[in-house]
C-alpha positions as CSV (number, residue, x, y, z in Angstrom):
1,M,53.1,73.3,34.9
2,S,51.5,72.3,38.2
3,Y,47.8,71.3,38.0
4,A,45.2,72.2,40.6
5,G,43.6,69.2,42.2
6,F,40.0,68.4,43.1
7,W,40.0,69.8,46.6
8,R,41.6,73.1,45.8
9,R,39.1,73.6,42.9
10,F,36.2,72.6,45.2
11,A,37.3,75.2,47.8
12,A,37.6,77.9,45.1
13,Y,34.1,77.0,43.9
14,L,32.7,77.3,47.5
15,I,34.2,80.8,47.8
16,D,32.8,81.8,44.5
17,T,29.3,80.4,45.4
18,I,29.3,82.3,48.6
19,A,30.4,85.6,46.9
20,V,27.9,85.3,44.1
21,S,25.1,84.3,46.4
22,I,25.7,87.3,48.7
23,A,25.9,89.7,45.7
24,L,22.7,88.3,44.1
25,G,20.8,88.2,47.4
26,I,21.6,91.9,48.0
27,S,20.8,92.8,44.4
28,L,17.5,90.9,44.4
29,F,16.5,92.5,47.8
30,V,17.4,96.0,46.6
31,L,15.6,95.6,43.3
32,N,12.5,94.3,45.1
33,L,12.6,97.3,47.6
34,I,12.7,99.8,44.7
35,G,9.7,98.2,43.1
36,V,11.1,95.7,40.6
37,P,9.2,92.5,41.4
38,M,11.7,89.7,42.1
39,F,9.5,87.4,44.2
40,E,6.0,86.1,43.7
41,N,3.6,83.9,45.6
42,V,4.9,85.1,48.9
43,E,3.0,83.2,51.6
44,R,3.3,83.3,55.4
45,A,2.1,80.3,57.4
46,A,2.1,80.1,61.1
47,Q,1.3,77.2,63.4
48,V,0.7,77.6,67.0
49,E,1.0,74.6,69.3
50,G,0.7,75.3,73.0
51,M,3.1,78.1,73.8
52,S,5.4,77.8,70.8
53,A,4.9,79.3,67.4
54,S,6.8,78.8,64.2
55,A,6.5,80.8,61.0
56,E,7.3,79.7,57.5
57,I,8.0,82.1,54.7
58,T,8.0,80.9,51.1
59,A,8.6,82.8,47.9
60,D,9.1,82.0,44.3
61,L,11.5,83.9,42.0
62,T,10.0,85.8,39.1
63,P,11.2,84.9,35.6
64,L,13.1,88.2,35.6
65,A,15.0,87.2,38.8
66,T,15.8,83.8,37.3
67,V,17.2,85.5,34.2
68,L,19.2,87.9,36.3
69,I,20.7,85.1,38.3
70,I,21.7,83.2,35.1
71,V,23.2,86.3,33.5
72,V,25.2,87.3,36.6
73,E,26.6,83.9,37.1
74,W,27.5,83.6,33.4
75,L,29.2,87.0,33.3
76,Y,31.0,86.4,36.6
77,F,32.5,83.0,35.7
78,A,33.1,83.4,32.0
79,G,34.1,87.0,32.4
80,M,36.6,86.4,35.2
81,E,38.1,83.2,33.7
82,S,38.6,84.9,30.3
83,S,40.0,88.1,31.8
84,A,43.7,89.0,32.2
85,L,43.3,87.5,35.8
86,Q,42.3,84.1,34.3
87,A,40.5,83.4,37.6
88,T,37.4,84.0,39.7
89,V,37.7,85.5,43.2
90,G,37.7,81.9,44.6
91,K,40.4,80.7,42.3
92,M,42.5,83.8,43.0
93,A,42.2,83.2,46.7
94,L,43.5,79.7,46.2
95,G,46.2,80.7,43.8
96,I,44.9,78.9,40.7
97,R,43.8,80.0,37.2
98,V,42.2,78.7,34.0
99,T,44.3,78.2,30.9
100,D,44.0,76.5,27.5
101,L,46.1,73.3,26.9
102,E,49.2,75.4,26.1
103,G,48.9,77.5,29.3
104,E,47.6,80.6,27.5
105,R,44.6,82.7,28.5
106,I,41.2,81.4,27.2
107,G,38.7,83.6,25.4
108,F,35.2,84.5,26.5
109,G,33.6,81.9,24.2
110,R,35.7,79.1,25.6
111,A,35.0,80.2,29.1
112,T,31.3,80.2,28.3
113,C,31.7,76.7,26.8
114,R,33.4,75.6,30.0
115,L,30.5,77.0,32.1
116,L,27.9,75.2,30.0
117,A,29.8,72.0,30.0
118,K,29.7,72.0,33.8
119,I,26.0,71.3,33.5
120,I,27.0,67.9,31.9
121,S,29.6,67.3,34.6
122,A,26.8,67.9,37.2
123,L,24.1,65.9,35.4
124,I,26.1,62.6,35.6
125,L,26.0,62.6,39.4
126,Y,28.9,65.1,39.6
127,I,31.2,62.4,38.3
128,G,32.4,65.0,35.7
129,F,33.8,67.1,38.6
130,I,35.2,64.2,40.5
131,M,37.2,63.2,37.5
132,A,39.6,66.1,38.3
133,G,40.9,64.0,41.2
134,F,41.9,61.1,39.0
135,T,43.1,62.3,35.6
136,A,46.7,63.0,34.8
137,R,46.3,66.7,34.3
138,K,43.6,67.0,37.0
139,Q,41.0,67.8,34.3
140,A,37.3,67.6,35.0
141,L,35.0,66.5,32.2
142,H,34.1,70.1,31.3
143,D,37.9,70.9,31.0
144,M,38.4,67.9,28.6
145,M,35.3,69.0,26.6
146,C,36.6,72.6,26.2
147,G,40.3,72.1,26.1
148,T,41.1,73.8,29.4
149,L,43.3,73.3,32.4
150,V,43.2,74.6,35.9
151,V,46.8,75.3,37.0
152,V,48.6,76.6,40.1
153,R,49.9,80.1,39.5
C-alpha cells in the first residue's frame, strides 16, 4: 500500500476548496436573487480623492447562509470520502483515496469524525496537517484520531 504524502493531499484540498467555493458562491448568489436572504448589512462606501475613486462593498452572511455552508461542506467531504469512490473530486484528480487502517472503505460516521478532527489539526497551528509529511504512514493528526489512511490508488 502506497501512502499519499503531504503535498499531494494539500493539492487535492486546494482543488476541493476551489470546487466547493464556486458551487457555494453560485448557490448563495442564486438563493439571494430569488429572495432568500443570504447577506445582511450590505454597505457601500466610496472615497474620492482627486480624479480617482475606489468603492468597497462589505456584506455579512446570514445565519442561514452560514448553516448552508457548513452542511454543504460536511456532506461533500464526508459523503464523498465514505462513498464507493472513497475520494473527493480533488483526491480523485490526484489519484488518492481515504481508507481505514486495513485499506477498506470508511463509513459516513468515520468520515464525519475525520472532518471534525480536522478542526483540531487546524487549531494547533496546522501542525496536525503537517504531520502527514513526517509520519511513517503519512497520517495527519485527524487520520490518527479516526483510524484512517490516505493512499494512492
